[in-house]
Backbone as ProteinMPNN parsed JSONL, in Angstrom:
{"seq_chain_A": "MFDDRAFRTWPRVITVALTFAFLFGLIAVLSDLLFDGVLRLSPRALGFGLLAFIGYLGVAGLIRSRMEDTD", "coords_chain_A": {"N_chain_A": [[-18.529, 6.461, 6.494], [-16.367, 4.825, 7.064], [-14.305, 3.929, 10.145], [-11.956, 5.891, 11.593], [-9.81, 4.713, 13.153], [-7.986, 3.041, 12.01], [-5.908, 4.752, 11.231], [-4.733, 5.949, 13.46], [-2.289, 5.569, 14.885], [1.326, 5.797, 13.801], [2.849, 3.254, 13.609], [0.825, 1.279, 12.982], [-0.039, 2.265, 10.7], [2.173, 2.132, 9.048], [2.479, -0.676, 9.118], [0.238, -1.435, 7.763], [0.536, -0.265, 5.256], [2.734, -1.499, 4.395], [1.728, -4.179, 4.122], [-0.24, -3.659, 2.22], [1.617, -2.891, 0.039], [2.825, -5.364, -0.367], [0.745, -7.002, -1.154], [-0.092, -5.835, -3.667], [2.244, -5.841, -5.04], [2.508, -8.784, -5.143], [0.28, -9.334, -6.744], [1.223, -8.094, -9.098], [3.563, -9.881, -9.636], [2.026, -12.402, -10.025], [0.586, -11.429, -12.24], [2.577, -11.281, -14.301], [3.312, -13.879, -14.32], [0.969, -15.068, -15.456], [0.83, -13.703, -17.963], [3.578, -13.811, -19.193], [4.249, -16.399, -18.4], [6.402, -16.74, -16.732], [7.55, -16.889, -13.471], [8.621, -14.464, -11.635], [10.521, -11.902, -9.859], [10.288, -8.847, -10.943], [11.415, -5.593, -12.0], [9.08, -3.99, -12.631], [7.126, -5.155, -10.811], [8.305, -4.696, -8.519], [7.983, -1.807, -8.396], [5.524, -1.351, -8.561], [4.604, -2.294, -6.153], [5.887, -0.364, -4.544], [4.705, 1.967, -5.41], [2.06, 1.601, -4.433], [2.541, 1.524, -1.653], [3.495, 4.194, -1.141], [1.407, 5.497, -2.06], [-0.699, 4.747, -0.112], [0.515, 5.718, 2.103], [0.228, 8.382, 1.697], [-2.315, 8.881, 1.58], [-3.085, 8.051, 4.041], [-1.632, 10.022, 5.374], [-3.093, 12.362, 4.758], [-5.728, 11.684, 5.801], [-4.885, 11.756, 8.79], [-4.064, 14.174, 8.869], [-6.679, 15.575, 8.617], [-7.854, 14.448, 10.809], [-6.438, 15.718, 12.982], [-7.107, 18.351, 12.52], [-9.711, 18.464, 13.266], [-9.788, 17.922, 15.953]], "CA_chain_A": [[-18.331, 5.246, 5.605], [-15.436, 3.905, 7.835], [-13.868, 4.709, 11.247], [-10.344, 6.231, 11.562], [-9.051, 3.968, 13.892], [-6.685, 2.452, 11.304], [-4.851, 5.643, 10.955], [-4.42, 6.855, 14.496], [-0.866, 5.378, 14.997], [1.998, 5.508, 12.843], [3.115, 1.841, 13.343], [-0.221, 0.714, 12.337], [0.011, 2.905, 9.33], [3.155, 1.582, 8.377], [2.314, -2.047, 8.884], [-1.04, -1.769, 6.893], [0.985, 0.142, 4.057], [3.676, -2.76, 3.889], [0.827, -5.307, 3.623], [-0.876, -3.118, 0.992], [2.384, -3.031, -1.009], [3.07, -6.738, -0.588], [-0.417, -7.553, -1.909], [-0.146, -5.25, -4.998], [3.427, -6.481, -5.636], [2.158, -10.095, -5.434], [-0.636, -9.279, -7.948], [2.105, -7.829, -10.312], [4.219, -10.997, -9.937], [1.239, -13.16, -10.715], [0.183, -11.159, -13.684], [3.685, -11.719, -15.013], [3.364, -15.408, -14.49], [-0.048, -15.32, -16.218], [0.962, -13.277, -19.394], [4.787, -14.077, -19.687], [4.671, -17.629, -18.067], [7.662, -16.766, -16.016], [7.346, -16.379, -12.119], [9.928, -13.763, -11.317], [10.371, -10.505, -9.293], [10.459, -7.894, -11.675], [11.285, -4.064, -11.424], [7.797, -3.339, -12.476], [6.288, -5.557, -9.827], [8.727, -3.905, -7.382], [7.563, -0.368, -8.559], [3.931, -1.359, -8.453], [4.224, -2.442, -4.858], [6.247, 0.841, -4.088], [3.651, 2.977, -5.67], [1.043, 1.267, -3.385], [3.178, 1.807, -0.272], [3.586, 5.571, -1.057], [0.081, 5.893, -2.024], [-1.281, 4.413, 1.174], [1.118, 6.709, 3.208], [-0.149, 9.719, 1.411], [-3.739, 8.887, 1.998], [-3.066, 7.988, 5.52], [-1.322, 11.56, 5.878], [-4.238, 13.282, 4.759], [-6.564, 11.631, 6.751], [-4.361, 12.101, 9.983], [-4.107, 15.686, 9.088], [-7.917, 15.937, 8.938], [-8.285, 14.242, 12.217], [-5.871, 16.693, 13.715], [-7.82, 19.707, 12.561], [-11.16, 18.473, 13.969], [-9.702, 17.882, 17.303]], "C_chain_A": [[-17.342, 4.302, 6.523], [-14.778, 4.762, 9.02], [-12.241, 5.09, 10.972], [-9.543, 5.754, 12.447], [-7.671, 3.252, 13.422], [-5.49, 3.476, 11.231], [-4.479, 6.494, 12.22], [-2.9, 6.755, 15.077], [-0.081, 5.208, 13.724], [2.685, 3.986, 12.67], [2.225, 1.026, 12.717], [-0.166, 1.102, 10.846], [0.918, 2.134, 8.435], [3.12, 0.068, 7.97], [1.308, -2.239, 7.697], [-0.222, -1.407, 5.395], [1.908, -0.92, 3.451], [2.803, -3.905, 3.417], [0.163, -4.827, 2.448], [0.208, -3.311, -0.099], [2.778, -4.579, -1.309], [2.114, -7.361, -1.402], [-0.343, -7.031, -3.322], [1.175, -5.857, -5.752], [3.151, -8.084, -5.955], [1.25, -10.188, -6.789], [0.168, -8.942, -9.2], [2.962, -9.156, -10.754], [3.313, -12.018, -10.628], [0.758, -12.839, -11.954], [1.363, -11.426, -14.651], [3.667, -13.181, -15.298], [2.374, -15.601, -15.519], [0.286, -14.896, -17.723], [2.367, -13.728, -19.838], [5.154, -15.73, -19.435], [5.999, -17.757, -17.384], [7.217, -16.175, -14.316], [8.552, -15.742, -11.771], [9.334, -12.264, -10.573], [10.965, -9.568, -10.23], [10.564, -6.558, -11.4], [9.802, -3.621, -11.692], [6.889, -3.89, -11.374], [6.706, -4.918, -8.587], [8.239, -2.471, -7.295], [6.242, -0.363, -8.323], [3.653, -1.496, -6.936], [4.835, -1.091, -3.937], [5.274, 1.943, -4.238], [2.505, 2.831, -4.588], [1.398, 1.594, -2.181], [3.068, 3.37, -0.157], [2.191, 6.081, -1.063], [-0.787, 5.807, -0.731], [-0.883, 5.35, 2.112], [0.54, 7.945, 2.835], [-1.536, 10.039, 1.826], [-3.757, 8.853, 3.342], [-2.593, 9.398, 6.16], [-2.405, 12.508, 5.778], [-5.258, 12.987, 5.598], [-6.16, 11.858, 8.289], [-4.246, 13.558, 10.06], [-5.463, 16.216, 9.341], [-8.4, 15.704, 10.344], [-7.585, 15.158, 13.141], [-6.4, 18.126, 13.765], [-9.13, 19.618, 13.153], [-10.929, 18.369, 15.664], [-9.211, 19.164, 18.19]], "O_chain_A": [[-17.592, 3.104, 6.649], [-14.688, 5.989, 8.974], [-11.52, 4.505, 10.163], [-8.473, 6.34, 12.607], [-6.668, 2.977, 14.08], [-4.313, 3.121, 11.18], [-3.977, 7.609, 12.082], [-2.37, 7.709, 15.647], [-0.548, 4.648, 12.733], [3.021, 3.633, 11.54], [2.614, 0.128, 11.97], [-0.246, 0.278, 9.935], [0.601, 1.611, 7.367], [3.541, -0.401, 6.913], [1.504, -3.059, 6.801], [-0.338, -2.202, 4.462], [1.897, -1.207, 2.254], [3.11, -4.539, 2.407], [-0.021, -5.676, 1.576], [-0.156, -3.853, -1.142], [3.019, -4.931, -2.464], [2.452, -8.166, -2.27], [-0.548, -7.863, -4.206], [1.122, -6.288, -6.905], [3.589, -8.562, -7.001], [1.477, -10.971, -7.711], [-0.157, -9.444, -10.276], [3.074, -9.492, -11.933], [3.685, -12.507, -11.694], [0.492, -13.722, -12.769], [1.089, -11.792, -15.794], [3.975, -13.637, -16.399], [2.728, -16.247, -16.505], [0.034, -15.683, -18.635], [2.38, -14.081, -21.017], [6.061, -16.302, -20.04], [6.647, -18.8, -17.464], [6.619, -15.115, -14.131], [9.547, -16.445, -11.599], [8.233, -11.721, -10.66], [12.194, -9.519, -10.288], [9.809, -6.166, -10.511], [9.334, -2.829, -10.874], [5.946, -3.196, -10.993], [5.911, -4.593, -7.705], [8.092, -1.957, -6.187], [5.749, 0.664, -7.857], [2.672, -0.949, -6.432], [4.365, -0.809, -2.835], [5.042, 2.744, -3.333], [2.082, 3.8, -3.957], [0.481, 2.027, -1.484], [2.574, 3.834, 0.871], [1.792, 6.928, -0.264], [-1.5, 6.745, -0.377], [-1.697, 5.831, 2.901], [0.318, 8.689, 3.79], [-1.915, 11.114, 2.292], [-4.488, 9.671, 3.901], [-3.045, 9.842, 7.216], [-2.606, 13.368, 6.636], [-5.781, 13.926, 6.198], [-7.08, 12.143, 9.055], [-4.314, 14.154, 11.136], [-5.602, 17.157, 10.122], [-9.134, 16.467, 10.972], [-8.195, 15.398, 14.183], [-6.244, 18.918, 14.694], [-9.675, 20.65, 13.544], [-11.79, 18.697, 16.48], [-9.149, 19.078, 19.416]]}, "name": "protein", "num_of_chains": 1, "seq": "MFDDRAFRTWPRVITVALTFAFLFGLIAVLSDLLFDGVLRLSPRALGFGLLAFIGYLGVAGLIRSRMEDTD"}
């Protein structure tokens, strides 16, 4: 379905994970603006970004372990 080039080096994985966390955090902040009418960085938005970061690292770790098993 997709190539594993995105997961070959840890600096690339960390960079994409941070980008992923930023985007998910931005979505949470904008949803606060939409539903509460206030643009603020809430603990919920930070937690949402942190969960996205940890989730991406977990998936990347699984894919990298499968890459090492096939080599």
